[in-house]
C-alpha positions in Angstrom: -0.5 0.3 -0.1 1.1 3.1 -1.2 -0.9 4.8 1.6 -0.8 3.8 5.0 0.0 1.6 7.2 -2.1 -1.7 8.6 -1.8 0.0 12.2 -4.1 2.1 10.8 -6.4 -0.4 10.3 -5.8 -2.2 13.8 -9.2 -3.0 16.6 -8.1 -0.5 19.8 -8.3 -3.6 21.8 -5.4 -6.2 19.8 -2.6 -4.2 17.8 -1.9 -5.9 15.2 -4.8 -6.8 13.8 -5.1 -4.3 11.4 -3.2 -7.4 9.7 -6.6 -10.1 8.7 -8.4 -6.7 7.0 -8.7 -8.2 3.6 -6.6 -7.0 1.2 -8.7 -6.3 -1.6 -10.4 -3.6 0.2 -7.2 -2.5 0.9 -6.1 -1.9 -2.7 -8.7 -0.3 -3.6 -9.2 2.5 -0.5 -5.9 2.9 -1.2 -6.5 4.2 -4.9 -9.1 6.2 -3.8 -6.5 7.3 -2.0 -4.7 7.7 -4.3 -7.7 9.4 -6.5 -8.6 11.5 -4.2 -5.5 13.5 -3.7 -7.1 14.5 -0.2 -5.4 13.0 3.0 -7.4 9.8 4.1 -7.4 9.3 8.5 -9.0 6.0 9.7 -10.9 6.8 12.5 -12.0 2.6 12.2 -10.8 -0.6 10.1 -11.2 -4.2 11.8 -13.1 -4.7 14.7 -12.8 -7.0 17.5 -16.3 -8.0 19.5 -15.9 -6.1 22.5 -13.9 -3.3 20.4 -17.3 -3.4 18.3 -20.0 -3.7 21.2 -18.2 -1.3 23.1 -18.9 1.7 20.4 -22.1 0.4 19.1 -22.1 -2.0 16.0 -24.3 -3.6 14.3 -24.0 -7.5 15.0 -23.2 -7.9 11.4 -21.0 -4.8 11.2 -17.9 -5.5 8.6 -15.7 -4.2 10.8 -15.2 -7.4 12.4 -14.8 -9.5 9.0 -12.1 -6.7 7.9 -13.9 -5.7 5.0 -14.5 -1.6 6.5 -13.1 1.6 7.5 -14.6 4.5 9.0 -12.8 8.0 7.0 -13.2 11.4 9.4 -14.4 14.1 7.1 -15.7 16.7 8.3 -16.7 19.9 5.1 -18.1 19.0 2.2 -15.4 20.4 0.1 -13.9 17.0 1.4 -16.7 15.1 1.7 -17.1 15.1 -2.2 -13.5 14.6 -2.9 -13.2 11.3 -0.4 -17.0 10.1 -2.4 -16.3 10.8 -5.4 -12.8 9.2 -5.0 -14.3 5.8 -3.5 -16.5 5.0 -6.6 -14.6 5.7 -9.2 -12.4 3.2 -7.2 -15.2 1.1 -7.6 -16.7 1.1 -3.3 -20.8 0.4 -3.8 -21.8 0.0 -0.2 -20.9 4.0 1.9 -22.7 5.4 4.6 -21.9 9.1 4.9 -22.0 10.8 8.9 -22.1 13.9 9.3 -17.8 13.5 11.3 -16.8 10.6 8.8 -17.4 8.2 5.8 -17.8 4.7 6.2 -16.8 2.4 2.9 -17.0 -1.7 2.2 -16.8 -4.4 0.3 -18.2 -6.1 2.1 -19.5 -9.6 0.0 -22.1 -10.7 1.7 -24.3 -7.8 1.5 -26.3 -5.5 -0.9 -24.1 -3.4 -3.4 -25.2 -0.5 -4.5 -26.1 1.7 -1.6 -26.0 4.8 0.0 -27.5 5.3 3.7 -26.4 8.2 7.0 -26.1 8.0 10.6 
């Protein structure tokens, strides 16, 4: 990966857990980062069951399987750059919140969806 270290995707309670992230997901995210031409700060990558519970994640969270990340974002200019790049890189599962963008490529979930928090 050009733009990320696996440690950025660690669950806070499991050092080294970023190693379990899906490689296709990471490759696509790296491509999106290149296209966006703006830094991506990862606020959540893979999660342990305990950490997922702590942060209120859903029981079937894509974070548990290494198919998801949350990217910090709190302004409309960067939100547009990031969203455009994610879609151009082939992502089609995106959640938009006030302070972050969730992206995943979970093969067990519906495609072509965008939701808000």
